[in-house]
Structure formats: C-alpha cells, structure tokens
N, C-alpha and C positions, 0 to 999 in steps of 0.2 A: 758177154761170155765168161768163161769160166763158170756158168751153170750146170748145176745137174741133175738128172733127174728119170724117169722108170715110169711104164707103163704096165698096167694089172688090167687084163681083160679093156672094158673103152673107156677108164680114169686114167690117165700122169698128174705127178708130178714135178714139179720143176723151180727148184729152187736155190738163191745166192749167185755169189757171181758180180759182175764188176759194171760198174752205171760208166762210160768215159762224158766227161766233160771240158772244153778251152779254158783256158784261166787268161785270161784278161790280155795276154801276151799271144796267144790260139795255140801256145805247148795242151799237147792231149793228159789228161791227168786221169787219172781210174780210179777210184772207190768200191768198196767193197758197197754191198746189197744186204738186208736181211729180209727177202720177200721171197716169198712161196705162193705159187699160182695151179690150183686146178684144177684140171682139164680135163672134158664130159666132149668125149668124141657123135657124135651122132651116125649108130650106123646108118643113118635110112640118109646121109645127106653125108656123103663120103670131103675131106677138107675143111668139114664144120664142127667148130670145135666151142667150143662155153663153156669162157676162163671164170674164175671166180679168188680173188683172194682165201689163202689164207692166213692161219696162224702161221709162226716162225718154229725151226723148234730149238728145242732149249738151247742153250751156251750164244758163243758168235756169229756169226757169219764166218764162210768159209769158201775158200775160192779153190775151184779144181780137184771139187771131188768127187771119189767115185758116188753112184747111185745105180742100181739094178729093183725093179719092181723084181715080186712075191709071192707066191699065194700062199703060200707061207703067215700065220695067225690070222689066216683071214682075210684078203689081201694088200701090199702093203707096200710102202716101197723105203728099200732101207739106202739110208745113205753113209759111208769111210771116211775117214782120213780126211783131209783139203789144207788149208794153209789160212789163220786169221791177214795171214798181209798180201795185197797180188801182190806176186809176181813176174818179171820175164823169163824168159826159156830155161833161165843161168841158174833159175832159186834166187836169183839180188830182186828186192821190192824195187818196185818202179819207185819212192820212196828210195832207191839206198837201203832201204835196212834186208841180213836179209831173211828170208822168209823160216819160217818151220814149221812146221808137218804137226796136221793131229791126229791120233786113233782113235779117234773118240768116234762112236756111231751111236749111227739111232734109226727107229720108223717111224713111219707114220702109214697108221689104219686109219683106210678107209670109209673102214663103216663106222667109225666112234669117232670120225674128226680128231684125231689127235697124237703123239710124236712118245713116242715110248724110247730108254734111254738102254742100249745095250753096252756090254760088257767091253771093256778096252781092247781094240787090236795089239797084237804083240810089240808088234811095232809102231811106229809114227808112219804116215807115209803122203804121198803128196801126189801133184800132177797125173791123177790119173785120169783118161778116155772113157771111165767106163769101170764094167763090175759086171761076174760072171755067178752067175747060183747055177751050183752041177748036183743030184745028191745034197743037199739042206747043207751042204758051207755054202759059202758068197767065198770066191778068191779075186782078187787085187793083186795086178800082172803085171810086171815094172813101176811104175811111179819113181819118185822122190824119195831120199830118207834122207835123215837131218845127215853133215849139215850138208844142205846144197848138193848130193849125192846121186846121179843117176845110179836104177837098179833094176837086176834085173831075174829077181827073184819074182815067189808065186807067195803071197803072204794067206788061208786061208782062216772062214772065222765059221759060229756058229752066234743064230743072233734063238731069242726068246729067252724061259718062258714069256709066255705074250700077258700082260696086263688087261683084266676084261673090260667093257665098256661100263661102264656106269649109268 
C-alpha cells in the first residue's frame, strides 16, 4: 500500500509504497519497497494486464507520492512528493520517527524506458492519493507539509524540457 501510479493510453506504471511483514511476535512491520512495474493493458481482453518490472526512479523510494499520466514529452507518468519514511495517518512513521515530505519530481517516459528528474516543487509535500494535470500544469491538492501538518493548499508546477531518447 502507499504506492503511486499513472496511466497513459494502454500503459500504466506503479511505483514504491510499502510491504507488510510480520515480525517474530506476529506484529505487522512496514518497509519501503523500491519496485516499479509497467503494465500493458490488452485492448482485446479487458482485465488482462501484462506486467514487467522496470528500473526504479532516481533517489530513495517514497511513500504516498502523487502521480498521474500525461501526454507531455511523448507520454509519461509524473511522480511528486511523498516521504522516505512510511507513516500512519498523523505523519509519524510506523517506526515512531516523524516523517518528512519531499519536493522531488520525476517522470518516466514509456517510449525510452527512462526516468527524468525535474525541478523540485516550491514546497515539500506528502500524503497524496492523486495529482491532476490541466492546461500543462500539474496540481497537488491538500496532503501534508512538514512538520506533519495537513494542508488545504493547492500546489502547482510544470515539467520539462524533456530529455531525448538515446
């Protein structure tokens, strides 16, 4: 849970989040996962998705990032914010340490299979369930800011220029 993903046409990408395990006492523990999977939807067999693991994004894995698909740059999924420490509803990590927000923005280009890092957002943010693209801008609505503060703000940013495929 806590992963993020986006869809462009018949391709989707889902990254990061946490895995749940039980310790020796049966207590649930949560660890970040650095995995990214591309799913190719079969237009002739609704519900059929061919999954393959792809290279993880630069930087540490993050929990509750925002993500969305876009046609910008030839079709890519954009990821923003999140936290390198998984946490409960209050922003305090499952490990008891307060989680910090990230301002990092990355995108994955389906055509080249490559990641690109973009300029950071103006404010570090985490605890998102989605992101919206409108008129070339990306919008993060609400979420949390440091230190573990719920926000009603709308954060806008742009991406590009885009790296060319080699």
